[in-house]
N, C-alpha and C positions, 0 to 999 in steps of 0.2 A: 569273452563276448564274440558272437558270430560275426565274421567279416564277409565281404562280398568278393574277396580275392579268388581268382580262378584256381580250381584244383588241378592236379597233374592229370592229364588225359591219357587214356590208353590208345591203342592203335585204331579203334573205331571212332575216336573223337570224344568219348565220354569216359569219365572215371567210374569204377564200379559203385562208389559211394553215391555219386550223383544220380546214377541210373536207379539205384535202390530207392532213393528219396522220391524221384520222379514217378516211379511205378507205384509207390505208396499212395500217390495222389490220384491214380487212375480211376478208382471207384468213385471218388469225389467229383472229379471232372465229368464223369459219365452222368452225374445227376444235375449238372449245371443247367440253368434256365437260359432262355434266349433274352436278348435285350441289352440295353446299355444306357447309362446316364450321361455318357459322353456324346458329343455331336457326331452323328454318323455312325454306321455299324463298324465295329472294329474286327469282329470275327468274320471269317469267310462265309459262314453259314448263319451268322447271328447267334450261334450256340456253341459254347466252348466244347460241349460234349461231342459234337459232330466233327470237331477238328482233331479229336484225339483218335489216333489209329489204334483201336483196341486189339487188332489182330497182330500187332507187332510185339514180339517178345522182349524187345529192348527199347531204349530211348532213341535209337538211331534214326527211325523213320517217323518220329512224331511231328505233327504240325501243331506247335504249341499255340494256345490261345492268347489273345491280348486282352480279352474280357472274360472274367470268370464270375458268374452270378450264382451264388449259392444261398441266397437269402431265404429265410423261413423254411429251411430243410431240417428242422429239429426232429430227432437227433441227427446231427450231421455226421458224427463219428460213432463207431461202436464202443469207443472207450468210455467207461463209466465216469471217468474224470473229465470228460468233455474236452479232451486234448486233441489238437490237430497234429498231423505229421509235420516234421520240419519242412520248410519251404525249400524246394530244389533250387540250385543255382540257375538252372535253365529258366526259372520263372522271372528272370530279369526282363523278359519280354512282356510281362503283364503290365497293362496300363490301367485296368480297372478291376478291383476285387470287392465283391459284396458278400459279407459274412453276417449280415444283419439277422437277428432273430434265430440264431442257431444254438442257443444254450451253451455257449462257450464259457469255460472258466478261466481260460488264459489264451494268450496269443504267443506263438513261438518267438524266441529271440531272433530266429532266422528270418523274421519279417524284414530285417535289414538287407536281405539279399534282393528284395524287390525294387531295384534301383530305377526301373522305368515306370513305376506306379504313379499315376496321376490322380486317381480317385480311390479312396479306401473307405468303405462303408461298414461299420461295425455295430450300429445302433438299432433300436426299434425291436418290435416283437411281431409275431405273425398276425394274420387277419383276425384270428380268434382271441387275440390279446392274451395269449397263454403266458403266465408268468414263468413256466418251465422253459419256454423258448427264448426268454430274455437272456442276452449275454450277461454273465454274472461277474465278469472280471472287475476287480477294484483298481487295478493298475495295468499299465501296458509297457512293453519294452520300448527302448528309445526308437524314435522314428526319424531321428536327425539325419540318417544316411539316405533317406528317400528324397533326394534333391529335386525330383520332378513333381513331387506331390502338390496338387492344387486344391483338392477337396478332402477333408477328413470329417466324418460324421460318426459320433459315438453317443448320440442322444439315447435316452431311456435305457441306460445300462447302470451298473453299480460303480462306475468309475469315480474314484475319490481324488486321484492325483493325476494331473496332466502329464503325459510323457514329454521327453525332449522332442521338440518339433523342428522340422526343417525350416530354414529361413529364406530359401531361394524364391519359391513360387507359391507358397501356401496362401490361398485367397479366401477359403471358406472353412470355418471351424464350427461344428455344431455339437454342443454338449448339453442340450436342453434336458432338464430333469435328471441330471446326474448329481449325486450327493458329494459334490466337490468340497474339499476341506479348505476353508478360507485361509487358514494359516499356512497351508502348503501350496497356495496358488502361486504360479511363477511370477517373478519380478519383471520379466520381459516376455513379450509375445512377438511373433514375427510381424515386422512392419508392413509386410505385403498383404496382411489380412484386409479384406473388404467386407466380408460377411462374418459375423460372430453372433451365435445364438446362445444365450445364457438363461433362457426362461426356466423357472422352477429350480434353479440352482441356489443353494443356501449361501449366497454371497450378498454383499451390500450393493445398493444402487437401485434407483428407480427414476422415472421421468421427473419426479419432484425433487429427488435427492441424488442427482447424478454424481455429486462429489463423493458419495460413499462407494462408488464402483472401485474394484481393485485397481491399484496404481498402474499395473501393466495395461489395463484396458484404457484408462484415461490418457495414456501416452499415444494411443493409436490415432493417427491423423487422417488415414485414408478410408475409414469405415463408411460404406454405403448403406449397410444394413446391420444395425446393432439391436438385437433383442435383449432387453434388460431382464434381470431376474424376476421382475414383476410382470413381465410380458409386454411391456411398452416397446414400441419400435421407434428408433431414432436413426439418424444418419442422413447422408446426402440424398439418398433415394427417397426419403420421406420428408425432405425439405427442412429437416432439423439436424444439422451437423452436430456431432457430439461436442466438438471443441467450442462451437458457438453456444451450445447449451451450458457447458461448464463455465464459460466466460460470463454468461448471463447470470448464473447462480452466484458466481463470485461477486459480480457487481451488486446484485441484490443483497448479498450478505454484508456488503460494505456500507449499505445505506443506513 
């Protein structure tokens, strides 16, 4: 499994392997869009591509971006397998990564190197709703090492099994319209979750039958916004806390 431990550096401050991985990302970074889902601009120019010193022959003089928006750039890579290069160790500076609608078949295990990541967007399709641009992966590598991650969006993909998730700060998880396998749904979810969207997932649970939600969901006590598989919204934000709804159904069932 890929770890985020530092590689041995050469005299220039970069190991050859790290520089090769970083330069492999240069053409992708050059296509990056402007903008951010985080509060305030994170990039010096608002565009990761403008922060990349394309005239530098090495990684020594690169101003690495904190925001990398590559959504709806299908095909994102020339690889027919839809594979991305390994993430460089230098990308620990990234705080936001958007790979939505890029037709990816997999995410590199080296995603565990992105230890500064706060937002990871992998879902959705482009404005033309092209099925070819939909991210096709059915599983993801472990994300447990991304201790700073606050938002994870994997909606409208082929994801069947949730990956291992970080438990420190994850507040928002969107898996709308993913064909999640109920039998493989985790027994625990991060207690830090305040937003959870499950609309269109083949899981039990609805406004009228909240008791059929997965056990891990029913344990969450801090949800402000829970979108159930049937599309119903409950939670503190909507004036119907999940735990209150569950207690009400339990009382009704005991009558």
